[in-house]
N, C-alpha and C positions, 0 to 999 in steps of 0.2 A: 814444682807446678802439687798446687794441692782441694785432689779431684776429693767430691764424697761421695759417699754411694746414696741414691735416695730411696726417698722409706719403701718401705716392701704395701702401705698402703697407698702408693700410684693409685689417680681413680679408673687408670685403665687397667689392673690387676685388680678391678673389684666384678669383669668378664670372669675369669679363668675360672677364679671362686665360686661364683656364681653358681655354674652352668655343670658344672658336674652333677649336684645331683637332681637337676630333670631330663639328661642322658640317660643317671640310671633308673631313674626309675619310670621314666618312658620303655625306655628298652627292657624293663621285666611285667610292666605293661600289656606289652606286646606279648611277651610272649606264651606270659598268661591267659590273654585270649586266643592265642594261636593255640595249644596245648589242649587253653580245658571247652574247645569249639569240636575240639577230634575225641572225645572220653565219651567213652558208652555210661559205666561210674555217672548215677546221680549225683554224688558226692561230691565225686573230685568234680567234675562241671561243676557244680554250683560253687567247692573251694575258688575255683579257677577265677570265675565270672568277679569275683568281690574284690579276688587280694588285684584282678587287674582294676576294676573300679577305683578301690583305694591309688593305687599306688599307679593311676593312669588322673586323678582326682589333683593328688602330691607334685607331679611331674609338668600338669599343667601352670598350674599357678607357680612354683616356682621357677616355668619356664617359660613368661612372665619378667618373671625378676632379668631371671637372666639375656631376653633383648633388652629389659631398663638397661640393665650394668651397661651393654653390651656394643648396642646407641654412646654409650658416656666413654665407652672406648674410643667407639668411630673414630667416632673428632675429633681424638690426643693418634690414633694411629695413622691413617687411613696418607697423614700428611707422611710417616714416617719410614714406613716402606716402599721398595721398588716395581708393583703390579698392585697399582690399589685393588685391580680390575674382580681379583683374588675375593680380595673384602668388598666387594659388593656383593658378589656375588653369596657366595658365604652366609651376608647379612637375608640378601634375596633366598636364601633356601628354609635359613629360618625360621621367618614370617610365615612362609607359605608351609613346610610342617610341621610348628607348634599351630597354626588356622585351623588343620588338617584335624593334631588331633581336639584343642578345643572341640570343633564341631559334635570330633566318634564322647567326649564322656559329653555334649549335652548333648546327643543322642540315649546313651548308653541309660541314662538319668534320664529321657526319658518314659527308655523299657521300663523301668523302675516304675513312678506315678502318672504317664498314664495309661491308665492302659485297654483303651480301641488302638492306640497300637498293634501289627503286628509283631515279635513279638521273635516270631524265627524271622520274617523276612530284613527284619532290625538288623536281631543278631548279624544274620550274615553281611547283609557292608559295612556295619558298625567293624566286622572284622577288613576283610579288603580296605575301611581307613585305616585301621591302624599298620594292614604292612605293606603296602604305603605311606603311613607316615614316620615305619620305619627304615624303609631308602634310600630319607628323606630328610633324619638323622642320619645314619651312617653317614648320606656323601654330607650336610653340613658337619658337622666333624674332622670326616678326614681335609675340606675343608679350610677351620680350622688349626686342625696340625698343620699346614700346611706354610701356612700362617702365620704357625711363632718356633714352626721348628723349619723355613725354610729361608723367612723373611723374615725372624726376626720377633716381632709384633710382641708389644707387651714386656717387652723384657728387656733390660737389664747390661747394654755391649758395657767390660770395662774399661782400660788402657792395656793399652799393647803392653809395656809393663808392672801393670797390676799394681798401682801405687794409693787406690787408694783402700789397701784391702793391710797393710801397712800401719800396723802400727806408732 
């Protein structure tokens, strides 16, 4: 039997390669916003808000790239896994979460450039949105992990005797 190990650069592997940057940056953006909201000292509050905004922008843009690669992987993996409902739920939560983060980014940029917007109200709404989105981020990650570690999505399953690794 002449089994070959498939290329690491398969289309379905692009998603896990691209998804970790937005997970980290959106998580940190949320944490900086939450911490910054409760700081009393204005210098720390300003730094936390600026860090949150930069991380939020990086996370939103890289998150949409992860959504794109997830769509590519979806078409391949939906036929291979045992319970495609988990994949559909993962996809739904990823979209919903990233839409909330995107709305928050637009809101935060509006605060900076539109002076007639109530700053305190917009910041409070932004904090609520980031907190909700953080919960969505955790749940989306949980579903993604269950796809990989329980159903083997995107992974290569070697043969029982591992002959493809013998040279």
